[in-house]
GUMARFI-893380 format. One record per residue: x negated, y negated, z negated of N, C-alpha, C in turn; residue in one letter. Coordinates in steps of 0.1 Angstrom, whole numbers, padded with zeros to 4 digits, always signed. Layout:
XYZXYZXYZA...
//
This chain:
+0069-0440-0020+0081-0433-0022+0078-0419-0026X+0083-0413-0037+0080-0400-0042+0089-0390-0034X+0083-0379-0031+0091-0368-0024+0098-0360-0034X+0109-0354-0030+0116-0344-0039+0107-0331-0037X+0109-0322-0047+0102-0309-0047+0104-0302-0034X+0116-0301-0029+0119-0294-0017+0113-0301-0005X+0112-0314-0005+0106-0321+0006+0091-0320+0006X+0085-0319-0006+0071-0317-0007+0067-0303-0002X+0074-0293-0006+0071-0279-0001+0073-0279+0014X+0083-0285+0019+0085-0286+0034+0073-0292+0041X+0068-0303+0035+0057-0310+0041+0044-0301+0041X+0042-0294+0031+0031-0284+0030+0033-0274+0041X+0045-0269+0043+0047-0259+0054+0043-0264+0067X+0047-0277+0070+0044-0283+0083+0029-0285+0084X+0022-0289+0074+0008-0291+0074+0000-0278+0077X+0004-0268+0070-0003-0255+0072-0001-0249+0085X+0011-0251+0091+0013-0246+0105+0004-0254+0115X+0002-0267+0112-0007-0274+0121-0022-0269+0119X-0026-0266+0107-0039-0262+0104-0042-0249+0110X-0032-0239+0109-0035-0225+0113-0030-0222+0127X-0023-0231+0133-0019-0229+0147-0007-0220+0148X-0007-0213+0159+0005-0205+0163+0008-0194+0154X+0020-0189+0155+0024-0178+0147+0016-0165+0150X+0013-0157+0140+0006-0145+0142+0015-0133+0140X+0011-0121+0144+0019-0109+0143+0021-0105+0128X+0011-0109+0120+0013-0106+0105+0026-0114+0100X+0027-0125+0106+0039-0134+0102+0052-0127+0106X+0051-0120+0118+0063-0112+0122+0067-0101+0113X+0057-0094+0107+0060-0084+0097+0068-0090+0085X+0063-0101+0080+0069-0107+0069+0083-0112+0072X+0084-0118+0084+0097-0123+0089+0107-0111+0090X+0103-0099+0094+0111-0088+0095+0117-0083+0082X+0108-0082+0072+0112-0078+0058+0123-0088+0053X+0120-0101+0055+0130-0111+0049+0143-0111+0057X+0142-0109+0070+0154-0110+0079+0163-0097+0075X+0157-0086+0073+0164-0074+0069+0171-0077+0056X+0163-0083+0046+0168-0086+0033+0181-0095+0034X+0180-0105+0043+0191-0115+0044+0204-0108+0048X+0204-0097+0055+0215-0089+0059+0222-0082+0048X+0215-0081+0036+0221-0074+0025+0223-0083+0013X+0222-0096+0015+0225-0106+0004+0239-0106+0001X+0243-0107-0012+0256-0108-0016+0260-0123-0015X+0273-0126-0016+0278-0140-0013+0271-0150-0022X+0270-0147-0035+0264-0157-0044+0249-0158-0042X+0242-0148-0037+0228-0148-0034+0226-0157-0021X+0234-0156-0012+0233-0165+0000+0233-0180-0004X+0243-0183-0012+0244-0197-0016+0232-0202-0025X+0228-0193-0034+0217-0197-0043+0204-0198-0035X+0201-0189-0026+0189-0190-0018+0189-0202-0009X+0200-0205-0003+0201-0217+0005+0198-0230-0003X+0202-0231-0015+0199-0242-0024+0184-0243-0027X+0177-0232-0028+0163-0232-0032+0154-0235-0020X+0158-0231-0008+0149-0232+0003+0145-0247+0006X+0133-0249+0011+0128-0263+0014+0138-0269+0025X+0139-0282+0024+0147-0289+0034+0138-0292+0046X+0138-0283+0055+0129-0284+0067+0137-0279+0079X+0137-0288+0089+0144-0284+0102+0139-0271+0108X+0126-0268+0105+0121-0255+0111+0128-0243+0104X+0131-0245+0092+0137-0233+0084+0151-0231+0087X+0159-0241+0088+0173-0240+0090+0181-0232+0080X+0176-0232+0068+0183-0224+0057+0181-0209+0058X+0170-0205+0065+0167-0191+0068+0155-0187+0060X+0157-0178+0049+0146-0174+0041+0134-0169+0049X+0138-0161+0060+0128-0154+0068+0118-0163+0074X+0122-0176+0077+0113-0186+0083+0102-0190+0074X+0104-0188+0060+0094-0192+0051+0086-0181+0044X+0088-0169+0049+0083-0157+0041+0068-0156+0044X+0062-0163+0053+0047-0162+0054+0040-0175+0048X+0048-0183+0041+0042-0195+0035+0030-0191+0026X+0031-0181+0017+0019-0178+0009+0007-0174+0017X+0008-0168+0028-0004-0166+0037-0009-0179+0043X-0001-0188+0046-0005-0200+0052-0013-0209+0042X-0009-0209+0029-0015-0218+0020-0027-0213+0012X-0029-0200+0012-0039-0194+0004-0053-0198+0008X-0054-0204+0020-0067-0208+0025-0070-0223+0021X-0060-0230+0016-0062-0243+0011-0068-0243-0003X-0076-0253-0006-0084-0253-0019-0074-0252-0031X-0063-0259-0031-0055-0260-0043-0047-0247-0045X-0047-0238-0034-0039-0226-0035-0048-0213-0035X-0061-0215-0036-0070-0203-0035-0068-0194-0047X-0063-0199-0058-0060-0190-0069-0050-0179-0066X-0042-0181-0055-0032-0171-0052-0037-0159-0044X-0050-0160-0039-0056-0150-0030-0055-0136-0035X-0057-0134-0048-0057-0120-0054-0044-0115-0056X-0033-0123-0054-0020-0119-0057-0013-0111-0045X-0021-0110-0034-0015-0104-0022-0017-0088-0022X-0025-0083-0031-0028-0069-0030-0032-0064-0044X-0033-0050-0045-0038-0044-0057-0047-0032-0052X-0059-0031-0057-0068-0020-0052-0070-0009-0063X-0072+0003-0058-0075+0014-0067-0089+0018-0066X-0095+0025-0076-0109+0029-0074-0110+0039-0062X-0122+0039-0057-0125+0047-0045-0120+0061-0046X-0112+0066-0036-0106+0079-0035-0096+0083-0046X-0091+0073-0053-0081+0075-0062-0067+0072-0055X-0060+0083-0052-0048+0081-0044-0036+0080-0054X-0038+0073-0064-0027+0070-0074-0030+0056-0079X-0019+0050-0083-0019+0036-0088-0016+0036-0103X-0023+0028-0111-0019+0026-0125-0020+0011-0128X-0010+0005-0133-0010-0009-0135-0021-0014-0144X-0022-0007-0156-0032-0012-0166-0046-0010-0160X-0049+0000-0152-0062+0002-0146-0065-0008-0134X-0055-0010-0126-0057-0016-0113-0053-0030-0111X-0044-0035-0119-0038-0049-0117-0047-0059-0124X-0057-0064-0116-0066-0074-0121-0073-0080-0109X-0079-0092-0111-0086-0099-0100-0101-0095-0101X-0109-0101-0092-0123-0097-0092-0131-0101-0104X-0125-0109-0113-0131-0113-0126-0125-0105-0137X-0117-0095-0134-0111-0086-0143-0100-0093-0152X-0094-0103-0146-0083-0110-0153-0071-0102-0151X-0065-0097-0161-0053-0088-0161-0041-0095-0155X-0033-0087-0148-0020-0091-0142-0021-0099-0130X-0034-0101-0125-0036-0109-0112-0037-0099-0101X-0025-0095-0096-0025-0086-0084-0010-0087-0078X-0008-0080-0068+0005-0082-0061+0017-0077-0070X+0015-0066-0077+0026-0061-0086+0028-0070-0098X+0017-0075-0103+0018-0085-0114+0026-0098-0109X+0023-0102-0097+0029-0114-0092+0044-0111-0090X+0048-0100-0085+0062-0096-0083+0069-0096-0097X+0063-0091-0107+0069-0091-0120+0070-0106-0125X+0060-0114-0123+0060-0128-0127+0071-0136-0121X+0071-0136-0107+0081-0144-0100+0095-0139-0102X+0097-0126-0104+0110-0121-0107+0115-0127-0120X+0105-0126-0130+0109-0132-0144+0113-0147-0143X+0105-0154-0135+0108-0168-0134+0122-0171-0129X+0125-0164-0118+0138-0166-0112+0149-0161-0121X+0146-0150-0127+0156-0144-0136+0159-0153-0148X+0148-0158-0154+0150-0166-0166+0157-0179-0163X+0154-0185-0151+0161-0197-0147+0176-0195-0144X+0179-0182-0139+0193-0179-0135+0202-0177-0148X+0196-0174-0159+0204-0172-0171+0201-0183-0182X+0192-0192-0179+0189-0202-0189+0185-0215-0182X+0194-0225-0182+0192-0237-0174+0179-0245-0179X+0175-0243-0192+0163-0250-0196+0151-0245-0189X+0151-0233-0184+0139-0229-0177+0137-0236-0163X+0147-0243-0159+0146-0250-0146+0134-0260-0146X+0132-0266-0158+0122-0276-0159+0108-0270-0159X+0106-0257-0162+0094-0251-0164+0088-0244-0152X+0097-0240-0142+0093-0233-0131+0097-0240-0118X+0088-0238-0108+0091-0242-0094+0099-0231-0087X+0112-0231-0087+0119-0220-0083+0119-0218-0067X+0116-0229-0060+0115-0227-0046+0102-0219-0043X+0091-0223-0049+0079-0215-0048+0081-0201-0052X+0087-0199-0064+0089-0185-0069+0096-0176-0059X+0107-0182-0053+0114-0174-0043+0106-0170-0031X+0098-0180-0026+0090-0177-0014+0078-0168-0017X+0072-0169-0029+0061-0160-0034+0067-0146-0035X+0078-0145-0042+0084-0131-0044+0087-0125-0031X+0093-0132-0022+0097-0126-0009+0085-0122-0001X+0075-0129-0001+0062-0126+0006+0055-0113+0000X+0054-0114-0013+0047-0103-0020+0054-0090-0019X+0067-0090-0018+0075-0078-0016+0072-0072-0002X+0068-0080+0007+0064-0075+0020+0050-0069+0019X+0041-0076+0012+0027-0071+0010+0026-0058+0003X+0034-0056-0008+0033-0044-0016+0037-0032-0008X+0045-0034+0002+0050-0023+0011+0040-0019+0023X+0030-0027+0024+0020-0024+0034+0010-0015+0028X+0008-0003+0032+0000+0007+0025-0014+0002+0021X-0021-0005+0030-0034-0009+0027-0035-0022+0018X-0024-0027+0014-0024-0037+0004-0025-0031-0010X-0024-0018-0010-0027-0010-0022-0037+0001-0017X-0049-0004-0013-0060+0004-0008-0071+0006-0018X-0082+0011-0013-0094+0013-0022-0101+0000-0024X-0106-0002-0036-0114-0014-0039-0127-0015-0032X-0134-0004-0030-0147-0004-0023-0146-0009-0009X-0136-0006-0002-0135-0010+0012-0125-0022+0014X-0121-0027+0003-0112-0039+0002-0099-0036+0011X-0093-0025+0008-0081-0021+0014-0082-0020+0030X-0094-0014+0034-0096-0012+0048-0103-0023+0055X-0104-0035+0048-0110-0046+0055-0125-0044+0060X-0132-0036+0053-0146-0034+0057-0148-0022+0066X-0137-0015+0069-0138-0003+0078-0136-0008+0092X-0147-0008+0100-0146-0013+0113-0143-0002+0123X-0133-0004+0131-0128+0007+0140-0125+0000+0153X-0123+0008+0163-0118+0003+0176-0103+0007+0178X-0095-0003+0179-0080-0001+0182-0079-0001+0197X-0078+0011+0203-0080+0013+0218-0093+0007+0222X-0094-0004+0229-0106-0010+0234-0111-0022+0226X-0104-0025+0215-0107-0038+0208-0113-0034+0194X-0124-0041+0191-0130-0039+0178-0122-0047+0167X-0120-0041+0156-0112-0047+0145-0115-0040+0133X-0107-0043+0122-0109-0035+0110-0095-0028+0107X-0096-0018+0098-0084-0009+0096-0073-0017+0090X-0076-0026+0081-0066-0034+0075-0058-0042+0085X-0065-0048+0095-0058-0055+0105-0049-0046+0114X-0053-0034+0116-0045-0024+0123-0031-0023+0117X-0031-0022+0103-0018-0021+0096-0011-0034+0094X-0018-0044+0092-0012-0058+0091-0005-0062+0104X-0012-0060+0115-0008-0066+0128-0007-0057+0140X-0017-0049+0142-0018-0043+0155-0008-0032+0158X-0004-0024+0148+0007-0014+0150+0020-0021+0154X+0023-0032+0147+0035-0039+0150+0034-0045+0164X+0023-0052+0167+0021-0058+0180+0022-0048+0191X+0016-0036+0190+0017-0026+0200+0031-0021+0202X+0039-0019+0190+0052-0015+0191+0061-0025+0198X+0059-0038+0195+0067-0048+0202+0065-0047+0217X+0053-0046+0221+0050-0045+0236+0056-0033+0242X+0054-0021+0236+0057-0008+0242+0072-0005+0241X+0079-0009+0230+0092-0004+0228+0103-0015+0227X+0099-0027+0224+0109-0038+0221+0108-0049+0230X+0102-0048+0242+0102-0058+0252+0095-0071+0247X+0086-0069+0237+0079-0081+0231+0088-0090+0224X+0099-0085+0219+0110-0093+0212+0111-0088+0198X+0108-0097+0189+0110-0094+0174+0124-0092+0171X+0133-0100+0176+0147-0098+0172+0152-0084+0177X+0147-0079+0188+0151-0065+0193+0146-0055+0183X+0133-0057+0178+0128-0047+0169+0136-0047+0156X+0139-0059+0151+0147-0060+0138+0161-0054+0140X+0167-0056+0151+0180-0049+0154+0179-0034+0154X+0168-0029+0159+0166-0014+0160+0164-0009+0145X+0157-0017+0137+0155-0012+0123+0168-0013+0115X+0176-0024+0118+0189-0025+0112+0199-0013+0116X+0197-0009+0128+0205+0002+0133+0201+0015+0126X+0188+0017+0123+0184+0029+0116+0188+0028+0102X+0189+0016+0096+0194+0015+0082+0209+0019+0081X+0216+0017+0092+0230+0020+0092+0233+0035+0096X+0223+0041+0101+0224+0055+0106+0215+0064+0100X+0203+0066+0106+0193+0076+0101+0188+0074+0087X+0187+0062+0082+0183+0060+0068+0194+0057+0058X+0206+0057+0063+0217+0052+0054+0218+0060+0041X+0215+0073+0041+0216+0080+0029+0205+0077+0019X+0194+0071+0024+0183+0068+0016+0184+0054+0009X+0192+0045+0015+0192+0031+0011+0196+0030-0004X+0206+0037-0009+0209+0036-0024+0197+0039-0033X+0189+0049-0030+0178+0052-0038+0167+0042-0036X+0165+0036-0024+0155+0025-0022+0159+0013-0031X+0171+0010-0032+0176-0002-0040+0173+0000-0055X+0174+0012-0060+0175+0014-0074+0161+0013-0081X+0161+0009-0094+0149+0008-0102+0153+0016-0115X+0143+0023-0120+0145+0030-0133+0146+0020-0145X+0153+0025-0155+0155+0017-0167+0161+0003-0165X+0170+0002-0155+0177-0010-0152+0168-0022-0150X+0156-0020-0145+0147-0031-0142+0152-0039-0130X+0149-0052-0131+0153-0060-0120+0144-0058-0108X+0131-0055-0110+0122-0052-0099+0113-0041-0104X+0108-0032-0096+0100-0021-0100+0088-0020-0090X+0079-0029-0090+0068-0029-0080+0058-0019-0083X+0057-0013-0095+0048-0002-0097+0052+0010-0088X+0065+0012-0087+0069+0023-0078+0065+0020-0064X+0067+0008-0059+0064+0004-0045+0049+0006-0043X+0040+0002-0052+0026+0003-0051+0021+0018-0051X+0028+0026-0059+0024+0040-0059+0028+0047-0046X+0039+0043-0040+0042+0048-0027+0032+0044-0017X+0027+0031-0017+0018+0026-0007+0004+0033-0008X-0001+0035-0020-0014+0041-0020-0013+0056-0016X-0002+0062-0018+0000+0076-0014+0000+0076+0002X+0007+0066+0008+0008+0065+0022-0006+0062+0028X-0013+0053+0021-0026+0049+0026-0035+0061+0027X-0035+0070+0017-0044+0082+0017-0039+0091+0028X-0026+0093+0029-0021+0103+0038-0022+0099+0053X-0020+0086+0055-0019+0081+0069-0029+0070+0073X-0030+0060+0065-0039+0049+0069-0054+0053+0070X-0059+0058+0059-0073+0062+0059-0076+0075+0068X-0067+0083+0069-0069+0096+0075-0073+0094+0091X-0083+0100+0095-0088+0100+0109-0091+0085+0113X-0096+0077+0103-0099+0063+0106-0112+0059+0099X-0123+0067+0100-0135+0064+0094-0142+0053+0102X-0152+0047+0096-0159+0036+0103-0165+0041+0117X-0163+0033+0127-0167+0035+0140-0158+0044+0149X-0147+0048+0143-0137+0056+0150-0129+0047+0160X-0126+0054+0172-0117+0048+0181-0103+0054+0179X-0093+0046+0176-0080+0051+0173-0071+0045+0184X-0062+0054+0188-0053+0051+0199-0039+0057+0198X-0034+0063+0209-0021+0068+0209-0017+0077+0198X-0025+0087+0195-0022+0097+0185-0020+0090+0172X-0029+0082+0168-0028+0074+0155-0016+0065+0155X-0014+0057+0166-0004+0048+0167+0010+0054+0166X+0012+0065+0174+0025+0071+0175+0029+0078+0162X+0019+0083+0155+0022+0090+0142+0023+0080+0130X+0018+0068+0131+0018+0058+0121+0029+0048+0122X+0034+0046+0134+0045+0036+0136+0057+0039+0128X+0062+0052+0127+0073+0054+0119+0071+0050+0104X+0059+0051+0099+0056+0048+0085+0057+0032+0084X+0051+0025+0093+0052+0010+0093+0067+0006+0094X+0074+0011+0103+0088+0007+0104+0096+0010+0092X+0094+0021+0086+0101+0025+0073+0098+0016+0062X+0085+0012+0061+0080+0003+0050+0086-0011+0052X+0087-0015+0064+0093-0028+0067+0108-0028+0062X+0115-0017+0065+0129-0016+0062+0130-0015+0046X+0122-0007+0040+0123-0005+0025+0120-0019+0018X+0110-0026+0023+0107-0039+0018+0119-0048+0018X+0126-0048+0030+0137-0057+0031+0149-0053+0022X+0152-0040+0021+0162-0035+0013+0160-0038-0002X+0148-0036-0006+0144-0038-0020+0143-0053-0024X+0139-0061-0015+0139-0076-0017+0153-0081-0019X+0162-0076-0011+0176-0080-0012+0182-0075-0025X+0178-0063-0029+0184-0058-0042+0179-0066-0054X+0166-0069-0054+0160-0077-0065+0167-0091-0066X+0168-0098-0054+0174-0111-0054+0189-0111-0058X+0196-0101-0053+0210-0099-0057+0211-0097-0072X+0202-0089-0078+0203-0086-0092+0200-0099-0100X+0191-0107-0095+0188-0120-0102+0200-0129-0102X+0206-0131-0091+0217-0141-0090+0231-0135-0095X+0232-0122-0095+0244-0116-0101+0244-0117-0116X+0232-0117-0122+0231-0119-0136+0236-0133-0140X+0233-0143-0132+0238-0157-0134+0253-0157-0133X+0258-0150-0123+0273-0150-0121+0280-0143-0134X+0274-0132-0138+0280-0125-0150+0279-0133-0162X+0268-0141-0164+0267-0150-0175+0277-0161-0175X+0280-0166-0163+0290-0177-0162+0304-0172-0165X+0306-0159-0162+0319-0154-0164+0321-0148-0178X+0311-0148-0186+0312-0142-0199+0320-0151-0209X
//
């Protein structure tokens, strides 16, 4: 018996969860971005996203439950080609990002980076939303999950880090008493420590706190976070430029190899991490809303 596309993707999700075990803190970061985005979906977006999500009892029609899927599959042989799509690196000590210079994989293949992936999957969803013939060319379920995940990645400052240290992966530090690398500090450990110290080890409590900030302290910033120049559907070059700037100012600073980093680093960097999670969610919602509002406008034309 042949599986439907959505059933096949759901089966891959279950398989990768068995292979890789329990949920990790990195997954919580991506869940947070997508859960924030869901709160800003327009009515037609909610319906469209629900139709595209895999039919899986674990997902329950919730995009956030699938937002770490690209991390789960990239270790499988048939998906290894996606590994370079999670980040973009700049030359050593270049605290600026340029698409033409930086967006390539280790074999110098152009457009193979996180910003290129965001452009690609946005185009796939956009073309399918305005042209039904595109439905046969693209796997829109995968496109939605890849776009949602990569929008989280591009907002993590060290996913736009220096090429020589692989975005902090080769910088070995001590996070309090534990040996790790700088990239892992920003992927996982700042969030993990925040959950323990401030949110009673509860991800929903942390998400609610960020949602409250979006309604209050960050409310005046939200319109500018949503917008893209030149009426673009997505503007990942802007997001990557912000990330490398933050990487230079905060992530790399006072975190040389062998450094022990603790409270001073954690307390000064946590606001950056929380704001980037919120920005990622707001911008993901804005992109997906623009994609499906285009379809609505076309239908009403």
